[in-house]
N, CA, C and O atoms as a GROMACS GRO file, in nm:
protein
  368
    1MET      N    1   0.109  -0.134   0.014
    1MET     CA    2   0.011  -0.002   0.019
    1MET      C    3   0.094   0.129  -0.011
    1MET      O    4   0.066   0.221  -0.088
    2ILE      N    5   0.186   0.115   0.057
    2ILE     CA    6   0.299   0.261   0.089
    2ILE      C    7   0.347   0.287  -0.053
    2ILE      O    8   0.339   0.398  -0.106
    3ALA      N    9   0.409   0.150  -0.124
    3ALA     CA   10   0.456   0.162  -0.241
    3ALA      C   11   0.372   0.254  -0.357
    3ALA      O   12   0.418   0.349  -0.420
    4LYS      N   13   0.228   0.192  -0.368
    4LYS     CA   14   0.113   0.260  -0.432
    4LYS      C   15   0.108   0.416  -0.420
    4LYS      O   16   0.119   0.491  -0.517
    5VAL      N   17   0.090   0.460  -0.288
    5VAL     CA   18   0.090   0.586  -0.251
    5VAL      C   19   0.213   0.663  -0.267
    5VAL      O   20   0.200   0.783  -0.293
    6ARG      N   21   0.360   0.602  -0.252
    6ARG     CA   22   0.477   0.663  -0.335
    6ARG      C   23   0.435   0.692  -0.490
    6ARG      O   24   0.402   0.796  -0.546
    7ASN      N   25   0.445   0.580  -0.530
    7ASN     CA   26   0.417   0.590  -0.703
    7ASN      C   27   0.311   0.689  -0.738
    7ASN      O   28   0.330   0.765  -0.832
    8LYS      N   29   0.194   0.693  -0.663
    8LYS     CA   30   0.088   0.812  -0.679
    8LYS      C   31   0.132   0.964  -0.675
    8LYS      O   32   0.106   1.059  -0.748
    9VAL      N   33   0.225   0.948  -0.538
    9VAL     CA   34   0.284   1.098  -0.503
    9VAL      C   35   0.366   1.129  -0.632
    9VAL      O   36   0.317   1.213  -0.708
   10LYS      N   37   0.458   1.086  -0.659
   10LYS     CA   38   0.559   1.077  -0.741
   10LYS      C   39   0.478   1.110  -0.888
   10LYS      O   40   0.478   1.226  -0.929
   11ILE      N   41   0.427   1.031  -0.945
   11ILE     CA   42   0.343   1.078  -1.097
   11ILE      C   43   0.260   1.218  -1.028
   11ILE      O   44   0.284   1.323  -1.087
   12PHE      N   45   0.207   1.223  -0.960
   12PHE     CA   46   0.131   1.362  -0.954
   12PHE      C   47   0.232   1.491  -0.925
   12PHE      O   48   0.187   1.598  -0.965
   13LEU      N   49   0.348   1.495  -0.868
   13LEU     CA   50   0.414   1.552  -0.850
   13LEU      C   51   0.492   1.625  -0.977
   13LEU      O   52   0.506   1.745  -1.002
   14LYS      N   53   0.534   1.510  -1.047
   14LYS     CA   54   0.623   1.550  -1.196
   14LYS      C   55   0.525   1.595  -1.298
   14LYS      O   56   0.552   1.657  -1.400
   15GLU      N   57   0.401   1.553  -1.254
   15GLU     CA   58   0.290   1.639  -1.373
   15GLU      C   59   0.253   1.774  -1.350
   15GLU      O   60   0.229   1.856  -1.439
   16THR      N   61   0.248   1.794  -1.218
   16THR     CA   62   0.168   1.903  -1.166
   16THR      C   63   0.300   1.990  -1.175
   16THR      O   64   0.279   2.090  -1.244
   17THR      N   65   0.426   1.985  -1.128
   17THR     CA   66   0.538   2.067  -1.084
   17THR      C   67   0.640   2.075  -1.216
   17THR      O   68   0.732   2.156  -1.225
   18ASP      N   69   0.607   1.982  -1.309
   18ASP     CA   70   0.710   1.972  -1.400
   18ASP      C   71   0.840   1.966  -1.360
   18ASP      O   72   0.930   2.039  -1.402
   19ALA      N   73   0.850   1.879  -1.278
   19ALA     CA   74   0.966   1.839  -1.192
   19ALA      C   75   1.060   1.728  -1.265
   19ALA      O   76   1.009   1.626  -1.310
   20SER      N   77   1.182   1.748  -1.275
   20SER     CA   78   1.265   1.634  -1.307
   20SER      C   79   1.270   1.513  -1.256
   20SER      O   80   1.281   1.404  -1.314
   21GLU      N   81   1.257   1.545  -1.112
   21GLU     CA   82   1.307   1.421  -1.003
   21GLU      C   83   1.235   1.445  -0.891
   21GLU      O   84   1.242   1.560  -0.848
   22VAL      N   85   1.152   1.348  -0.818
   22VAL     CA   86   1.077   1.353  -0.701
   22VAL      C   87   1.126   1.226  -0.610
   22VAL      O   88   1.147   1.113  -0.656
   23ARG      N   89   1.138   1.260  -0.485
   23ARG     CA   90   1.176   1.160  -0.408
   23ARG      C   91   1.106   1.181  -0.273
   23ARG      O   92   1.121   1.279  -0.200
   24VAL      N   93   1.029   1.078  -0.252
   24VAL     CA   94   0.909   1.080  -0.133
   24VAL      C   95   1.010   1.023  -0.017
   24VAL      O   96   1.076   0.919  -0.021
   25VAL      N   97   1.005   1.106   0.070
   25VAL     CA   98   1.062   1.116   0.180
   25VAL      C   99   0.986   1.068   0.347
   25VAL      O  100   1.040   1.062   0.458
   26ARG      N  101   0.864   1.046   0.311
   26ARG     CA  102   0.809   1.004   0.435
   26ARG      C  103   0.621   0.976   0.381
   26ARG      O  104   0.560   1.050   0.304
   27VAL      N  105   0.578   0.879   0.433
   27VAL     CA  106   0.448   0.855   0.437
   27VAL      C  107   0.372   0.804   0.549
   27VAL      O  108   0.420   0.723   0.628
   28ASP      N  109   0.264   0.845   0.558
   28ASP     CA  110   0.213   0.852   0.707
   28ASP      C  111   0.083   0.760   0.688
   28ASP      O  112   0.043   0.771   0.573
   29LYS      N  113   0.020   0.691   0.750
   29LYS     CA  114  -0.127   0.658   0.746
   29LYS      C  115  -0.196   0.751   0.834
   29LYS      O  116  -0.158   0.758   0.951
   30ILE      N  117  -0.298   0.828   0.789
   30ILE     CA  118  -0.383   0.920   0.875
   30ILE      C  119  -0.544   0.886   0.829
   30ILE      O  120  -0.588   0.826   0.731
   31GLU      N  121  -0.599   0.940   0.923
   31GLU     CA  122  -0.765   0.870   0.885
   31GLU      C  123  -0.811   0.938   0.783
   31GLU      O  124  -0.802   1.061   0.774
   32GLY      N  125  -0.868   0.859   0.691
   32GLY     CA  126  -0.941   0.860   0.549
   32GLY      C  127  -0.816   0.827   0.432
   32GLY      O  128  -0.849   0.816   0.313
   33GLY      N  129  -0.722   0.818   0.460
   33GLY     CA  130  -0.599   0.828   0.350
   33GLY      C  131  -0.452   0.798   0.415
   33GLY      O  132  -0.427   0.727   0.512
   34TRP      N  133  -0.364   0.873   0.331
   34TRP     CA  134  -0.232   0.892   0.354
   34TRP      C  135  -0.172   1.039   0.360
   34TRP      O  136  -0.233   1.134   0.312
   35ILE      N  137  -0.061   1.051   0.416
   35ILE     CA  138  -0.004   1.177   0.416
   35ILE      C  139   0.176   1.167   0.376
   35ILE      O  140   0.262   1.116   0.448
   36ALA      N  141   0.192   1.219   0.272
   36ALA     CA  142   0.332   1.201   0.234
   36ALA      C  143   0.401   1.349   0.201
   36ALA      O  144   0.348   1.451   0.158
   37GLU      N  145   0.556   1.319   0.243
   37GLU     CA  146   0.639   1.417   0.180
   37GLU      C  147   0.729   1.430   0.068
   37GLU      O  148   0.797   1.329   0.049
   38ALA      N  149   0.746   1.510   0.002
   38ALA     CA  150   0.829   1.464  -0.103
   38ALA      C  151   0.912   1.590  -0.124
   38ALA      O  152   0.868   1.703  -0.103
   39GLU      N  153   1.057   1.559  -0.175
   39GLU     CA  154   1.123   1.675  -0.229
   39GLU      C  155   1.138   1.632  -0.366
   39GLU      O  156   1.147   1.513  -0.395
   40VAL      N  157   1.140   1.749  -0.472
   40VAL     CA  158   1.099   1.800  -0.552
   40VAL      C  159   1.252   1.876  -0.658
   40VAL      O  160   1.301   1.984  -0.626
   41ALA      N  161   1.293   1.813  -0.752
   41ALA     CA  162   1.390   1.898  -0.847
   41ALA      C  163   1.342   1.984  -0.939
   41ALA      O  164   1.293   1.941  -1.043
   42ALA      N  165   1.350   2.112  -0.912
   42ALA     CA  166   1.265   2.178  -0.988
   42ALA      C  167   1.384   2.260  -1.051
   42ALA      O  168   1.484   2.287  -0.984
   43LYS      N  169   1.366   2.303  -1.197
   43LYS     CA  170   1.438   2.399  -1.276
   43LYS      C  171   1.426   2.553  -1.244
   43LYS      O  172   1.313   2.600  -1.257
   44ASN      N  173   1.524   2.637  -1.205
   44ASN     CA  174   1.495   2.744  -1.158
   44ASN      C  175   1.426   2.849  -1.286
   44ASN      O  176   1.513   2.894  -1.361
   45GLN      N  177   1.326   2.880  -1.310
   45GLN     CA  178   1.277   2.933  -1.410
   45GLN      C  179   1.319   3.102  -1.421
   45GLN      O  180   1.315   3.169  -1.524
   46PHE      N  181   1.355   3.142  -1.306
   46PHE     CA  182   1.383   3.301  -1.327
   46PHE      C  183   1.519   3.272  -1.423
   46PHE      O  184   1.516   3.327  -1.533
   47LEU      N  185   1.662   3.176  -1.384
   47LEU     CA  186   1.743   3.195  -1.446
   47LEU      C  187   1.753   3.132  -1.594
   47LEU      O  188   1.829   3.172  -1.682
   48ALA      N  189   1.656   3.020  -1.607
   48ALA     CA  190   1.631   2.973  -1.747
   48ALA      C  191   1.536   3.072  -1.836
   48ALA      O  192   1.510   3.048  -1.953
   49SER      N  193   1.492   3.177  -1.771
   49SER     CA  194   1.448   3.276  -1.876
   49SER      C  195   1.561   3.390  -1.909
   49SER      O  196   1.580   3.442  -2.019
   50ILE      N  197   1.627   3.414  -1.796
   50ILE     CA  198   1.772   3.476  -1.864
   50ILE      C  199   1.855   3.444  -1.984
   50ILE      O  200   1.883   3.510  -2.083
   51LYS      N  201   1.884   3.325  -1.945
   51LYS     CA  202   1.989   3.215  -2.023
   51LYS      C  203   1.923   3.090  -2.033
   51LYS      O  204   1.946   3.013  -1.940
   52PRO      N  205   1.839   3.046  -2.132
   52PRO     CA  206   1.788   2.902  -2.160
   52PRO      C  207   1.907   2.784  -2.141
   52PRO      O  208   1.876   2.672  -2.098
   53GLU      N  209   2.035   2.816  -2.176
   53GLU     CA  210   2.127   2.707  -2.168
   53GLU      C  211   2.140   2.686  -1.982
   53GLU      O  212   2.205   2.589  -1.943
   54TYR      N  213   2.089   2.759  -1.900
   54TYR     CA  214   2.114   2.758  -1.784
   54TYR      C  215   2.039   2.648  -1.733
   54TYR      O  216   1.922   2.642  -1.770
   55ARG      N  217   2.092   2.539  -1.637
   55ARG     CA  218   2.024   2.414  -1.598
   55ARG      C  219   2.045   2.416  -1.473
   55ARG      O  220   2.128   2.334  -1.434
   56ILE      N  221   1.990   2.496  -1.380
   56ILE     CA  222   2.008   2.520  -1.252
   56ILE      C  223   1.869   2.456  -1.188
   56ILE      O  224   1.756   2.479  -1.231
   57PHE      N  225   1.903   2.372  -1.074
   57PHE     CA  226   1.761   2.294  -1.036
   57PHE      C  227   1.781   2.356  -0.887
   57PHE      O  228   1.888   2.394  -0.840
   58GLU      N  229   1.652   2.358  -0.822
   58GLU     CA  230   1.625   2.388  -0.682
   58GLU      C  231   1.552   2.272  -0.621
   58GLU      O  232   1.482   2.188  -0.678
   59LYS      N  233   1.581   2.283  -0.497
   59LYS     CA  234   1.516   2.158  -0.427
   59LYS      C  235   1.362   2.219  -0.344
   59LYS      O  236   1.365   2.310  -0.261
   60GLU      N  237   1.251   2.156  -0.382
   60GLU     CA  238   1.113   2.218  -0.343
   60GLU      C  239   1.067   2.107  -0.252
   60GLU      O  240   1.090   1.990  -0.281
   61HIS      N  241   0.997   2.142  -0.135
   61HIS     CA  242   0.922   2.048  -0.068
   61HIS      C  243   0.772   2.048  -0.081
   61HIS      O  244   0.713   2.152  -0.110
   62TYR      N  245   0.722   1.956  -0.065
   62TYR     CA  246   0.581   1.913  -0.069
   62TYR      C  247   0.504   1.839   0.027
   62TYR      O  248   0.565   1.750   0.087
   63VAL      N  249   0.397   1.855   0.052
   63VAL     CA  250   0.338   1.763   0.118
   63VAL      C  251   0.193   1.734   0.047
   63VAL      O  252   0.123   1.830   0.015
   64VAL      N  253   0.152   1.601   0.024
   64VAL     CA  254   0.062   1.571  -0.059
   64VAL      C  255  -0.033   1.471   0.031
   64VAL      O  256   0.019   1.381   0.097
   65LYS      N  257  -0.158   1.490   0.030
   65LYS     CA  258  -0.267   1.427   0.108
   65LYS      C  259  -0.336   1.328  -0.047
   65LYS      O  260  -0.378   1.366  -0.157
   66VAL      N  261  -0.321   1.218   0.004
   66VAL     CA  262  -0.417   1.075  -0.083
   66VAL      C  263  -0.478   1.011   0.005
   66VAL      O  264  -0.438   0.971   0.114
   67GLY      N  265  -0.610   0.998  -0.060
   67GLY     CA  266  -0.740   0.920  -0.012
   67GLY      C  267  -0.722   0.799   0.010
   67GLY      O  268  -0.634   0.739  -0.052
   68ASP      N  269  -0.778   0.754   0.077
   68ASP     CA  270  -0.786   0.582   0.074
   68ASP      C  271  -0.820   0.517  -0.063
   68ASP      O  272  -0.784   0.404  -0.093
   69ASP      N  273  -0.890   0.596  -0.140
   69ASP     CA  274  -0.906   0.547  -0.273
   69ASP      C  275  -0.757   0.585  -0.374
   69ASP      O  276  -0.748   0.558  -0.494
   70TYR      N  277  -0.672   0.640  -0.307
   70TYR     CA  278  -0.532   0.665  -0.364
   70TYR      C  279  -0.543   0.766  -0.488
   70TYR      O  280  -0.475   0.753  -0.589
   71GLU      N  281  -0.624   0.852  -0.470
   71GLU     CA  282  -0.658   0.963  -0.549
   71GLU      C  283  -0.567   1.095  -0.461
   71GLU      O  284  -0.571   1.089  -0.338
   72VAL      N  285  -0.503   1.187  -0.512
   72VAL     CA  286  -0.483   1.307  -0.440
   72VAL      C  287  -0.587   1.404  -0.420
   72VAL      O  288  -0.652   1.461  -0.508
   73THR      N  289  -0.595   1.416  -0.311
   73THR     CA  290  -0.711   1.518  -0.230
   73THR      C  291  -0.639   1.696  -0.225
   73THR      O  292  -0.693   1.803  -0.253
   74SER      N  293  -0.529   1.672  -0.187
   74SER     CA  294  -0.460   1.811  -0.184
   74SER      C  295  -0.332   1.804  -0.159
   74SER      O  296  -0.280   1.706  -0.105
   75TYR      N  297  -0.247   1.949  -0.212
   75TYR     CA  298  -0.122   1.922  -0.160
   75TYR      C  299  -0.091   2.067  -0.196
   75TYR      O  300  -0.148   2.143  -0.275
   76ARG      N  301   0.067   2.094  -0.077
   76ARG     CA  302   0.101   2.227  -0.073
   76ARG      C  303   0.254   2.203  -0.084
   76ARG      O  304   0.317   2.103  -0.050
   77ARG      N  305   0.301   2.333  -0.146
   77ARG     CA  306   0.463   2.348  -0.132
   77ARG      C  307   0.488   2.414   0.035
   77ARG      O  308   0.435   2.514   0.084
   78VAL      N  309   0.567   2.338   0.085
   78VAL     CA  310   0.609   2.382   0.221
   78VAL      C  311   0.764   2.433   0.211
   78VAL      O  312   0.848   2.403   0.126
   79ASN      N  313   0.777   2.522   0.325
   79ASN     CA  314   0.935   2.539   0.378
   79ASN      C  315   0.969   2.395   0.441
   79ASN      O  316   0.902   2.323   0.515
   80ALA      N  317   1.127   2.374   0.373
   80ALA     CA  318   1.125   2.234   0.419
   80ALA      C  319   1.173   2.207   0.582
   80ALA      O  320   1.208   2.096   0.622
   81TYR      N  321   1.170   2.310   0.656
   81TYR     CA  322   1.175   2.328   0.826
   81TYR      C  323   1.025   2.334   0.862
   81TYR      O  324   1.016   2.360   0.982
   82GLU      N  325   0.901   2.321   0.804
   82GLU     CA  326   0.799   2.319   0.837
   82GLU      C  327   0.766   2.162   0.880
   82GLU      O  328   0.794   2.062   0.813
   83ASP      N  329   0.687   2.166   1.029
   83ASP     CA  330   0.647   2.020   1.059
   83ASP      C  331   0.521   1.991   1.002
   83ASP      O  332   0.426   2.070   0.993
   84VAL      N  333   0.526   1.843   0.956
   84VAL     CA  334   0.396   1.804   0.887
   84VAL      C  335   0.275   1.806   1.000
   84VAL      O  336   0.167   1.852   0.965
   85GLU      N  337   0.290   1.761   1.125
   85GLU     CA  338   0.176   1.778   1.202
   85GLU      C  339   0.134   1.897   1.224
   85GLU      O  340   0.014   1.914   1.243
   86GLU      N  341   0.213   1.990   1.227
   86GLU     CA  342   0.168   2.142   1.229
   86GLU      C  343   0.107   2.182   1.116
   86GLU      O  344   0.025   2.270   1.140
   87ILE      N  345   0.112   2.156   1.016
   87ILE     CA  346   0.023   2.189   0.873
   87ILE      C  347  -0.075   2.107   0.895
   87ILE      O  348  -0.180   2.171   0.886
   88LEU      N  349  -0.098   1.976   0.923
   88LEU     CA  350  -0.218   1.885   0.945
   88LEU      C  351  -0.313   1.965   1.027
   88LEU      O  352  -0.434   1.975   1.002
   89SER      N  353  -0.233   2.034   1.151
   89SER     CA  354  -0.344   2.082   1.244
   89SER      C  355  -0.430   2.186   1.172
   89SER      O  356  -0.550   2.187   1.196
   90TYR      N  357  -0.384   2.265   1.095
   90TYR     CA  358  -0.428   2.376   1.026
   90TYR      C  359  -0.505   2.344   0.878
   90TYR      O  360  -0.566   2.424   0.806
   91GLY      N  361  -0.485   2.222   0.860
   91GLY     CA  362  -0.575   2.175   0.735
   91GLY      C  363  -0.449   2.200   0.598
   91GLY      O  364  -0.381   2.302   0.587
   92LEU      N  365  -0.445   2.133   0.546
   92LEU     CA  366  -0.379   2.134   0.419
   92LEU      C  367  -0.432   2.230   0.299
   92LEU      O  368  -0.375   2.231   0.190
   0.00000   0.00000   0.00000
């Protein structure tokens, strides 16, 4: 089940963020589904707009909520130092 969640999150973030790489670093079971944390390698669009041959990537962090039916129900880009429990307490 965790492998299915990880795969779903990777596919979703690659399609949604146009990321070149996605690494799922945490998956937790919650009531009604799953919550996953992921690191995404995203091309720096500002530098690419200045010089298209620049291939500078930045690490972005996301929290993704997946339902029991393995459909993504919400996602949010977060600061790398934010605590997932704190994010969940305010809602994703």
